[in-house]
SETORDO-265418 format. One line per 4 residues: their letters; for each residue x, y, z of C-alpha. Coordinates in steps of 0.1 Angstrom, whole numbers. Example, Ala and Ser with C-alpha at 12.3 -4.5 7.8 and 13.67 -1.06 7.14 Angstrom:
2
AS = 123:-45:78; 137:-11:71
END
This chain:
615
MALQ = 127:-343:-325; 142:-308:-332; 135:-313:-369; 99:-324:-362
TQYS = 94:-293:-341; 107:-272:-370; 83:-290:-393; 53:-280:-371
RSRS = 65:-244:-371; 71:-244:-408; 35:-258:-413; 21:-229:-393
ARNR = 42:-206:-415; 28:-222:-446; -7:-218:-434; -2:-181:-427
STGN = 16:-178:-460; -13:-194:-478; -37:-170:-462; -16:-141:-473
QKKG = -15:-154:-508; -53:-154:-509; -52:-118:-500; -28:-110:-528
SGTD = 6:-112:-511; 33:-136:-522; 64:-152:-506; 100:-149:-518
LHEM = 117:-183:-514; 151:-167:-517; 143:-145:-486; 127:-174:-467
SRNK = 158:-195:-471; 179:-169:-452; 158:-175:-421; 168:-211:-419
TSVA = 195:-224:-396; 206:-254:-417; 206:-268:-451; 182:-296:-440
EFAA = 156:-271:-428; 159:-252:-460; 154:-283:-481; 126:-297:-460
EHSL = 108:-263:-461; 110:-261:-499; 101:-298:-504; 70:-294:-482
RAKS = 60:-262:-499; 62:-276:-533; 38:-304:-523; 14:-282:-504
EVGV = -20:-270:-515; -6:-240:-534; 7:-265:-561; 39:-268:-579
EQAR = 32:-239:-602; 25:-216:-573; 58:-227:-556; 78:-219:-588
REAK = 60:-186:-591; 70:-177:-555; 106:-188:-562; 109:-162:-589
GDGR = 98:-134:-565; 75:-106:-574; 85:-79:-550; 56:-85:-526
KQAW = 57:-84:-488; 75:-114:-473; 54:-139:-453; 60:-147:-417
APPK = 87:-172:-410; 97:-189:-377; 126:-171:-360; 161:-186:-357
RQSL = 167:-209:-328; 201:-212:-312; 211:-249:-311; 230:-265:-282
ISNS = 251:-284:-307; 285:-270:-313; 296:-260:-348; 321:-288:-350
ARSQ = 294:-314:-340; 270:-299:-366; 296:-303:-393; 302:-339:-383
RDPL = 265:-346:-387; 263:-329:-422; 253:-356:-447; 267:-336:-476
RTLP = 303:-339:-465; 311:-355:-499; 303:-323:-517; 331:-299:-525
PHPS = 340:-273:-499; 333:-236:-503; 361:-220:-523; 367:-193:-497
SGAS = 363:-217:-468; 343:-190:-451; 312:-190:-429; 279:-199:-442
SSGT = 248:-178:-437; 240:-198:-407; 273:-190:-391; 291:-223:-393
KSRG = 325:-229:-407; 325:-265:-418; 348:-278:-444; 332:-300:-470
AVHL = 296:-288:-461; 271:-271:-483; 263:-236:-473; 230:-218:-478
EQLD = 246:-192:-501; 257:-220:-524; 222:-234:-524; 209:-199:-534
KLRE = 233:-198:-564; 223:-233:-574; 186:-224:-571; 192:-194:-594
IFDE = 207:-217:-620; 176:-239:-618; 154:-208:-620; 172:-198:-652
ATRS = 165:-232:-666; 129:-228:-657; 127:-195:-676; 144:-210:-707
GDGK = 128:-244:-706; 113:-271:-683; 135:-262:-653; 155:-294:-654
LDEE = 192:-300:-658; 210:-330:-673; 241:-345:-658; 266:-323:-677
EFLR = 246:-292:-670; 244:-302:-633; 282:-306:-632; 287:-272:-649
ACRN = 264:-257:-623; 284:-273:-595; 316:-259:-610; 300:-225:-611
VFGE = 288:-227:-575; 318:-245:-558; 346:-233:-581; 369:-251:-605
EAMS = 396:-257:-578; 371:-274:-555; 357:-296:-583; 386:-320:-585
TTHE = 384:-353:-602; 373:-371:-570; 346:-345:-563; 334:-346:-599
EQMR = 329:-384:-596; 311:-378:-563; 288:-353:-579; 280:-377:-607
TVFK = 270:-402:-581; 248:-376:-564; 231:-369:-597; 224:-406:-603
KIDN = 209:-409:-568; 186:-379:-574; 176:-392:-608; 162:-424:-594
LSND = 137:-427:-623; 165:-426:-649; 150:-396:-667; 186:-383:-672
TISW = 174:-349:-658; 167:-335:-624; 147:-305:-611; 152:-282:-582
DDFC = 123:-300:-564; 141:-333:-569; 173:-319:-555; 156:-304:-524
SFLY = 137:-337:-518; 170:-356:-520; 186:-333:-494; 156:-338:-471
LEYH = 156:-375:-474; 194:-377:-468; 191:-357:-436; 160:-377:-425
ERDS = 178:-410:-430; 210:-398:-413; 190:-386:-383; 172:-419:-381
AEAR = 204:-438:-383; 221:-417:-356; 190:-421:-334; 193:-459:-338
AKKV = 230:-458:-331; 225:-437:-299; 197:-458:-286; 204:-469:-250
DFHT = 184:-497:-233; 188:-515:-201; 180:-550:-190; 155:-545:-162
PAII = 148:-553:-134; 183:-550:-118; 203:-580:-108; 204:-578:-69
TKGS = 225:-598:-46; 208:-619:-20; 225:-626:13; 253:-601:9
PHHG = 283:-606:32; 284:-568:39; 271:-559:73; 273:-521:67
SVCA = 269:-497:39; 291:-502:8; 315:-472:6; 333:-481:-27
VQHT = 328:-501:-59; 355:-508:-84; 357:-531:-115; 385:-554:-125
SDGG = 401:-559:-159; 378:-589:-167; 346:-570:-159; 341:-583:-124
LVTC = 333:-561:-94; 350:-554:-61; 330:-539:-33; 341:-527:2
SEEG = 318:-518:31; 325:-494:60; 333:-522:84; 361:-534:61
TVCF = 345:-564:43; 358:-567:7; 339:-589:-18; 349:-600:-53
WSQE = 320:-606:-77; 318:-622:-112; 301:-605:-142; 269:-624:-133
LELK = 271:-609:-98; 281:-643:-82; 302:-640:-51; 337:-654:-58
RTKP = 355:-646:-25; 352:-623:5; 370:-614:37; 367:-588:64
LTEV = 401:-571:62; 399:-553:96; 396:-586:115; 433:-584:123
DVKQ = 428:-558:149; 393:-568:162; 409:-586:192; 427:-553:203
REKP = 397:-530:196; 361:-529:207; 350:-520:172; 366:-525:138
KWIS = 381:-496:120; 358:-474:99; 367:-477:62; 360:-445:42
DMVL = 371:-455:8; 388:-483:-13; 408:-484:-46; 426:-511:-64
SLPH = 462:-510:-76; 456:-535:-104; 492:-536:-119; 507:-544:-85
KKII = 477:-564:-72; 471:-543:-41; 439:-532:-23; 442:-498:-7
LATG = 419:-488:22; 415:-454:39; 406:-456:76; 391:-433:101
DCEL = 423:-436:121; 442:-414:96; 458:-444:80; 463:-458:45
QFFE = 464:-496:45; 476:-519:17; 465:-555:13; 474:-582:-12
MVNF = 447:-587:-37; 454:-624:-42; 451:-637:-7; 439:-606:13
EPYC = 471:-607:34; 481:-574:50; 511:-558:33; 518:-524:50
QLSR = 502:-491:61; 510:-454:62; 500:-439:95; 498:-405:112
LESI = 482:-387:82; 473:-351:87; 435:-357:86; 410:-385:80
PLKI = 411:-395:43; 377:-397:28; 386:-403:-9; 415:-421:-25
VCWH = 429:-421:-61; 457:-443:-73; 469:-438:-108; 497:-456:-127
DPED = 514:-445:-158; 502:-469:-186; 537:-467:-203; 556:-472:-170
EVKT = 534:-487:-143; 558:-481:-115; 553:-443:-119; 524:-437:-95
VILL = 503:-408:-82; 483:-413:-50; 457:-386:-40; 440:-383:-6
GDKD = 410:-360:-1; 402:-355:36; 376:-341:59; 393:-307:62
GAVT = 389:-300:25; 425:-306:17; 441:-329:-9; 474:-347:-3
VMIT = 495:-356:-33; 521:-383:-34; 542:-387:-65; 568:-415:-70
DNIL = 588:-427:-100; 590:-462:-85; 561:-474:-63; 579:-508:-58
NAFT = 607:-491:-40; 582:-472:-19; 564:-504:-10; 597:-520:1
DWKS = 604:-490:24; 569:-490:38; 570:-527:46; 602:-523:65
GPKL = 585:-505:94; 575:-521:127; 542:-540:130; 513:-522:145
EGLP = 481:-541:150; 493:-568:126; 505:-544:98; 540:-531:90
TYSL = 536:-494:97; 555:-465:81; 546:-431:95; 542:-399:75
YKLL = 569:-382:96; 594:-409:86; 583:-406:49; 589:-368:49
SNSE = 622:-370:68; 636:-396:44; 650:-376:15; 659:-408:-4
SGVK = 624:-422:-3; 617:-410:-39; 582:-398:-29; 572:-362:-32
CYRW = 544:-350:-10; 522:-319:-12; 491:-310:7; 468:-283:-7
KLHS = 439:-265:11; 412:-263:-15; 378:-262:2; 362:-251:35
SWVT = 341:-284:36; 351:-320:32; 360:-336:-1; 331:-354:-17
ELHY = 349:-369:-47; 384:-369:-61; 398:-377:-96; 430:-375:-116
FPKL = 428:-366:-153; 459:-377:-171; 451:-358:-203; 449:-325:-183
LMFG = 478:-334:-160; 456:-321:-132; 434:-336:-104; 398:-326:-97
SCSL = 384:-322:-62; 347:-319:-54; 331:-303:-23; 299:-288:-11
DPSA = 317:-255:-6; 299:-228:-26; 331:-207:-30; 352:-237:-43
SFVL = 328:-264:-54; 351:-280:-79; 388:-273:-82; 413:-284:-109
GVLS = 448:-284:-95; 483:-293:-108; 502:-322:-91; 534:-303:-87
PSTE = 534:-266:-78; 552:-238:-96; 589:-234:-91; 587:-206:-66
VDSY = 562:-224:-45; 581:-257:-47; 612:-240:-33; 592:-223:-6
LRQT = 576:-256:5; 610:-273:7; 623:-245:29; 592:-246:51
SSAT = 591:-283:55; 628:-285:64; 624:-257:89; 593:-272:106
RGAK = 601:-309:100; 603:-317:137; 573:-297:147; 544:-317:162
RSLL = 519:-292:151; 518:-303:115; 539:-327:96; 526:-316:62
PARR = 509:-282:65; 482:-275:39; 492:-247:15; 472:-226:-9
FMSC = 476:-229:-47; 488:-200:-67; 461:-187:-91; 481:-200:-121
DQRV = 481:-236:-107; 443:-240:-102; 409:-234:-117; 380:-229:-94
FRMA = 344:-236:-104; 317:-222:-81; 282:-234:-76; 256:-224:-51
KGVS = 250:-259:-37; 285:-273:-43; 294:-304:-64; 287:-340:-53
SADY = 303:-357:-83; 323:-348:-113; 341:-365:-143; 360:-356:-174
CSRH = 353:-366:-210; 387:-369:-226; 373:-374:-261; 355:-341:-262
NVLV = 375:-323:-235; 346:-313:-213; 340:-316:-176; 307:-327:-161
TGSA = 294:-320:-126; 264:-331:-106; 250:-310:-77; 223:-310:-51
DRFV = 203:-285:-72; 194:-314:-95; 213:-300:-124; 241:-317:-144
RVWN = 265:-291:-159; 289:-294:-187; 320:-272:-185; 349:-261:-206
PFMT = 380:-269:-185; 394:-235:-193; 362:-215:-186; 351:-214:-150
SKPV = 326:-185:-152; 297:-204:-167; 289:-239:-180; 287:-248:-217
GTLE = 254:-264:-210; 230:-274:-183; 211:-307:-183; 178:-306:-165
GHTA = 156:-337:-158; 164:-350:-123; 139:-345:-96; 163:-352:-68
PVFF = 199:-342:-60; 225:-357:-83; 251:-376:-64; 269:-395:-92
VKAD = 280:-386:-128; 302:-406:-151; 313:-398:-187; 315:-426:-212
SANS = 340:-410:-236; 341:-439:-260; 303:-436:-268; 300:-398:-261
RLFS = 275:-405:-233; 270:-393:-198; 254:-413:-169; 239:-394:-140
IGND = 221:-408:-109; 200:-390:-84; 193:-397:-48; 160:-412:-58
NTIM = 179:-439:-78; 168:-425:-111; 194:-432:-138; 196:-408:-168
VWDI = 217:-412:-199; 227:-381:-219; 243:-373:-252; 273:-352:-244
LEFT = 274:-335:-278; 237:-327:-282; 228:-323:-245; 198:-346:-250
CLNS = 185:-373:-227; 188:-407:-244; 170:-428:-217; 157:-426:-181
VFPS = 153:-456:-158; 132:-450:-127; 133:-471:-95; 99:-485:-103
VHKF = 115:-501:-134; 149:-513:-122; 134:-523:-88; 165:-511:-67
SVPT = 146:-487:-45; 166:-487:-13; 187:-455:-7; 220:-458:-25
QAAH = 253:-452:-7; 277:-458:-37; 274:-460:-74; 297:-470:-102
YNDV = 298:-474:-140; 316:-504:-153; 327:-496:-189; 341:-531:-193
GQEV = 309:-549:-184; 287:-521:-197; 266:-518:-166; 255:-494:-139
VLAT = 261:-505:-103; 241:-493:-73; 251:-504:-37; 239:-501:-1
DEVG = 245:-532:20; 234:-551:-11; 245:-546:-47; 224:-541:-77
VIKL = 236:-543:-114; 216:-528:-143; 232:-540:-176; 230:-521:-209
VQPV = 215:-540:-238; 243:-551:-261; 237:-567:-296; 246:-604:-293
GVRQ = 275:-614:-316; 277:-580:-332; 307:-557:-330; 303:-523:-314
DMVQ = 311:-505:-347; 283:-522:-366; 250:-504:-372; 216:-521:-371
THLS = 199:-514:-404; 167:-535:-401; 142:-543:-374; 134:-577:-390
PVAG = 157:-605:-404; 178:-597:-435; 164:-617:-465; 187:-606:-493
VAFS = 220:-588:-501; 231:-572:-534; 260:-550:-545; 255:-519:-567
PCFN = 287:-513:-588; 272:-479:-599; 272:-464:-565; 296:-489:-547
HLIT = 268:-496:-523; 258:-527:-505; 220:-531:-507; 202:-552:-480
ASRD = 166:-563:-480; 145:-575:-451; 110:-587:-447; 99:-551:-439
GVS = 116:-534:-468; 149:-524:-485; 177:-503:-469
END
């Protein structure tokens, strides 16, 4: 799309240039090339100019330059694509790198890419051939020109063979010579084909309408959705009903986990969040009674609970070290804007201690006071005051070794914090906790981070949801101002990019690192899919299309089943379209069935033919 926009602008430039030529003014192609921001735009501009109404001879006459006033050219546009991403998209990575490995005239430093200054030198060689002959080069002359432009050191044996292959591709009529126009047309076609292939590879489609459960066992709003290793779903509602669903959204089993205390209470406990401890087959619930309850995943039997927490936990995170699954981090985000961190090297020993407590309402109970007073428990506890409002979402990012907490607090909307404090603070906390261990006022008082232990991101309307893309090392946030922002984790002053498109507050964002995609969902149930590198929208699915129009209370992206989950008291699943029987790393090259396949030993290419043409 960006290339098409540039074509329309270049067409306006050509029309103005043609008018100026009729008045006696000419255009210097060498000067025009310096106004382009990429090799593709330069090649497309010259290829189109050579085929315009001024004719090939007029284009060559302009290429020589006659000292006349330069025609108008479109100004440079700053792209949202990073330099590294641009170099990855360069179709001429097979060409030798610049000898000095310096920046091109467009400002990029991409190894193995063709720079505009190199194209200028190559154009001058073709111009010299025009003055002395027909303006064409044979294969050996083209190789000598490449050595002159790229340098002898860059033109190794491998690169020389690659350049011979490039010459044969340009000389598709087997004339044994190529012209400057042929070379520019080759560049343009290469870029155009690469862009088309990338667009097909990034295409995102959904199976609509959504698959919606009928007769859900949930009697209240769903507060949490998780997926299992086989791609199934686990949902939990506020009244404590947990349901296991298959990939086809068929109910496998369900049970209200709070029924153990219904006889002793007028109402069941309020469940604020749920997570799964898959390696140890546990279901972890956060309750409105300042408790953390553990249940067996296999038979729903109660296992144990931690009681007398400092505040009502609203969000839970349970992370296990992939290399040593007994090493566990548990995070609790509460209504006071604080985050409690529990770190243990052996969660199995902790489970054994917690299960040894007396039963309370049918569950073995272990209090936070007993946990803090037991120096041999092997569990380190910290509580950090981060926000002036409640925690809306909580994450742990293993690659950063930090956790991320979201809040509607404008002064601390998103905070990245370390698990363990600095040495001085750690010592201070141990002294403080030992001095006030018996105090009823606060078992685990919330402390403030040192500036070196946190990074604070501020937004006017806070942050409702956030995630981290480990592949590209960027943070993404969604806010009530309808914007999705992309951040550098080490730069808190301003975002790297802002994605606009939602017409309602964004309450859920999820980064799909494997596919460089970002999913965002607004309060109006509009689902948008973004390209993280190019900051472009790949697809939008509106409620009128997926038919899940009721207000959503929870959302989830299942990367195993490749689906987006929306939940209220019912659950809706919108699956991504996946090629049937085709691996994820394969690219669709035809829109119709393949009719023939051949191998070209000259280029080492596999040629496929379908009913609609050859690829």
